[in-house]
C-alpha positions as semicolon CSV with decimal commas, in nm:
position;residue;x (nm);y (nm);z (nm)
1;P;3,740;-3,747;-2,357
2;S;3,384;-3,784;-2,462
3;V;3,338;-3,393;-2,395
4;L;3,650;-3,316;-2,593
5;D;3,512;-3,542;-2,882
6;S;3,180;-3,365;-2,886
7;F;3,324;-3,031;-2,863
8;A;3,549;-3,109;-3,170
9;L;3,269;-3,232;-3,361
10;L;3,052;-2,924;-3,288
11;S;3,343;-2,707;-3,378
12;G;3,379;-2,885;-3,706
13;Q;3,013;-2,840;-3,805
14;L;3,010;-2,471;-3,687
15;N;3,333;-2,427;-3,924
16;T;3,159;-2,584;-4,205
17;L;2,856;-2,396;-4,157
18;N;3,041;-2,051;-4,158
19;K;3,212;-2,158;-4,488
20;V;2,877;-2,212;-4,652
21;L;2,744;-1,883;-4,521
22;K;3,029;-1,696;-4,644
23;H;3,044;-1,852;-4,983
24;E;2,994;-1,614;-5,248
25;K;2,706;-1,816;-5,397
26;T;2,507;-1,817;-5,060
27;P;2,232;-1,569;-5,069
28;L;2,224;-1,329;-4,766
29;L;1,987;-1,448;-4,519
30;R;1,851;-1,100;-4,444
31;N;1,705;-1,111;-4,785
32;Q;1,516;-1,426;-4,717
33;V;1,157;-1,433;-4,626
34;I;1,029;-1,674;-4,351
35;I;0,699;-1,813;-4,436
36;P;0,483;-1,989;-4,153
37;L;0,379;-2,365;-4,308
38;V;0,145;-2,426;-4,031
39;L;-0,107;-2,199;-3,835
40;S;-0,326;-2,341;-3,582
41;P;-0,554;-2,166;-3,325
42;D;-0,506;-2,468;-3,062
43;R;-0,266;-2,437;-2,773
44;D;0,097;-2,549;-2,873
45;E;0,284;-2,680;-2,574
46;E;0,620;-2,676;-2,758
47;I;0,586;-2,327;-2,847
48;M;0,498;-2,245;-2,503
49;R;0,814;-2,418;-2,381
50;Q;1,030;-2,252;-2,640
51;T;0,901;-1,893;-2,571
52;E;0,872;-1,952;-2,196
53;G;0,516;-1,908;-2,189
54;R;0,487;-1,601;-2,356
55;V;0,325;-1,737;-2,704
56;P;0,049;-1,978;-2,614
57;V;-0,078;-2,044;-3,003
58;F;0,083;-1,990;-3,332
59;S;-0,205;-1,838;-3,519
60;H;-0,283;-1,583;-3,798
61;E;-0,309;-1,316;-3,540
62;V;0,038;-1,342;-3,376
63;V;0,229;-1,414;-3,682
64;P;0,259;-1,075;-3,814
65;D;0,397;-0,948;-3,487
66;H;0,633;-1,220;-3,383
67;L;0,774;-1,268;-3,743
68;R;0,808;-0,897;-3,829
69;T;1,174;-0,768;-3,900
70;K;1,096;-0,389;-3,932
71;P;0,898;-0,158;-3,701
72;D;0,589;0,000;-3,795
73;P;0,611;0,290;-4,079
74;E;0,504;0,550;-3,845
75;V;0,761;0,436;-3,594
76;E;1,044;0,424;-3,859
77;E;0,958;0,777;-3,940
78;Q;0,959;0,888;-3,584
79;E;1,316;0,723;-3,539
80;K;1,445;0,890;-3,847
81;Q;1,335;1,220;-3,737
82;L;1,511;1,180;-3,403
83;I;1,803;1,052;-3,559
84;T;1,806;1,395;-3,755
85;D;1,740;1,613;-3,469
86;A;2,026;1,439;-3,270
87;A;2,268;1,484;-3,569
88;R;2,215;1,850;-3,564
89;I;2,305;1,915;-3,189
90;S;2,675;2,006;-3,108
91;P;2,871;1,773;-2,869
92;D;2,869;2,050;-2,607
93;V;2,501;2,120;-2,616
94;A;2,433;1,744;-2,586
95;Q;2,651;1,706;-2,300
96;K;2,483;1,992;-2,122
97;Q;2,137;1,815;-2,212
98;I;2,256;1,505;-2,057
99;Q;2,383;1,641;-1,753
100;S;2,061;1,840;-1,691
101;L;1,846;1,526;-1,765
102;N;2,056;1,327;-1,523
103;K;2,031;1,602;-1,265
104;M;1,639;1,606;-1,311
105;C;1,631;1,208;-1,289
106;S;1,854;1,225;-0,973
107;N;1,608;1,488;-0,802
108;L;1,296;1,277;-0,896
109;L;1,477;0,955;-0,765
110;E;1,536;1,156;-0,434
111;K;1,170;1,265;-0,405
112;I;1,048;0,915;-0,486
113;S;1,287;0,783;-0,205
114;K;1,191;1,041;0,031
115;E;0,813;0,977;-0,003
116;E;0,862;0,605;0,024
117;R;1,058;0,660;0,354
118;E;0,776;0,910;0,476
119;S;0,499;0,643;0,390
120;E;0,690;0,369;0,547
121;S;0,744;0,593;0,878
122;G;0,390;0,689;0,868
123;G;0,257;0,355;0,834
124;L;0,473;0,239;1,119
125;R;0,335;0,534;1,352
126;Q;-0,021;0,441;1,234
127;N;0,039;0,067;1,316
128;K;0,180;0,171;1,667
129;Q;-0,059;0,130;1,930
130;T;-0,107;0,420;2,149
131;F;-0,383;0,306;2,386
132;N;-0,504;0,021;2,582
133;P;-0,807;-0,164;2,456
134;A;-0,877;-0,326;2,788
135;D;-0,886;0,025;2,968
136;T;-1,108;0,195;2,702
137;N;-1,345;-0,096;2,717
138;A;-1,364;-0,062;3,104
139;L;-1,430;0,316;3,077
140;V;-1,717;0,262;2,810
141;A;-1,866;-0,007;3,024
142;A;-1,856;0,212;3,328
143;V;-1,996;0,510;3,162
144;A;-2,264;0,333;2,949
145;F;-2,374;0,058;3,206
146;G;-2,200;0,141;3,538
147;K;-2,007;-0,166;3,540
148;G;-1,750;-0,204;3,810
149;L;-1,890;0,112;4,011
150;S;-1,926;0,084;4,385
151;N;-2,295;0,059;4,518
152;R;-2,186;0,116;4,890
153;R;-2,389;0,375;5,078
154;P;-2,249;0,602;5,333
155;P;-2,297;0,523;5,691
156;G;-2,614;0,681;5,839
157;S;-2,794;0,701;5,506
158;G;-3,161;0,629;5,545
159;G;-3,197;0,466;5,209
160;S;-3,575;0,543;5,172
161;V;-3,538;0,858;4,983
162;Q;-3,281;0,878;4,692
163;S;-3,169;1,186;4,498
164;G;-3,355;1,257;4,182
165;Q;-3,662;1,122;4,298
166;P;-3,970;1,333;4,372
167;G;-3,964;1,479;4,739
168;A;-3,600;1,468;4,775
169;G;-3,565;1,846;4,656
170;G;-3,775;1,938;4,938
171;I;-3,578;1,741;5,201
172;I;-3,249;1,914;5,074
173;A;-3,419;2,250;5,060
174;G;-3,564;2,225;5,405
175;A;-3,213;2,145;5,550
176;S;-3,027;2,427;5,414
177;G;-2,931;2,541;5,770
178;M;-2,755;2,193;5,840
179;Q;-2,390;2,116;5,764
180;Q;-2,328;1,921;5,434
181;V;-2,125;1,591;5,508
182;P;-1,915;1,504;5,209
183;M;-1,957;1,132;5,124
184;S;-1,597;0,966;5,212
185;G;-1,427;0,725;4,970
186;A;-1,668;0,798;4,678
187;P;-1,528;0,956;4,343
188;A;-1,643;1,276;4,220
189;Q;-1,797;1,136;3,927
190;Q;-2,052;0,941;4,106
191;Q;-2,192;1,256;4,247
192;P;-2,516;1,351;4,040
193;M;-2,510;1,715;3,880
194;L;-2,835;1,858;3,782
195;A;-2,836;2,184;3,587
196;G;-2,504;2,301;3,737
197;V;-2,613;2,225;4,101
198;Q;-2,446;1,955;4,292
199;M;-2,705;1,725;4,473
200;A;-2,612;1,564;4,797
201;Q;-2,622;1,184;4,807
202;A;-2,919;0,971;4,902
203;G;-3,047;1,049;5,264
204;Q;-2,755;1,321;5,325
205;P;-2,866;1,687;5,391
206;G;-2,706;1,942;5,154
207;K;-2,724;2,305;5,023
208;I;-2,848;2,411;4,702
C-alpha cells in the first residue's frame, strides 16, 4: 500500500506538471537560456557524484562546453552539407554504397581477426620452450671449463709427456713405424686436433 500511495502521488504530480507545460501561457523551454549562478574553481563532490566522475569542477572553463545546446558553427555547416549531399543520392545508389561499405567493413574485420589469431598463435609458439636449459648449461660448462669430462688415462700411459708439450711431437714422429692404439672408452671430442692432424693421447705412439 505504501508503494501504491507513493506511485499515485508521483503520477498526480507528473500529470500536473504536464498540464502546466502544455498550457498556452507557458513559454517553450527550448527558448529559455540556462545561466550558471555559481562558478567555482574548487572541486565539487556533488557534481562529481552526479556526473559519475566526469566533471570535477564547475568553472568558467567547462561551463560553455557543458551548457552548449548547439554544435560549433563549422560543425553545423559540415552537417548541413552532408545532409544536402545525402538528399541528392537516389535510393538505389545509396543502397549500393551501403552494401559496398558493409563489404569493406567485413573484409577489414576479417583481416583484423586473422591478424589477432596469428599474433596469438605466434606468441604461443614463442612462449613454448624448445630446449632444455639444464642440458645447455651442462654443454657450455663442458666446452668452456671442462666440467664433467673424464680425467682417466689409458692403461700403459707414461704420464711424463703430454700431447701439446714441447718434445711430444718428436716422440710421435719417431714412432711412425709403430701401430697406433686407439684410446678405448674416450669420446672423440676429447682427442685434441692441431692444424687438421689428429694427435695421439699422452704417452701413446701415433702417426702424423
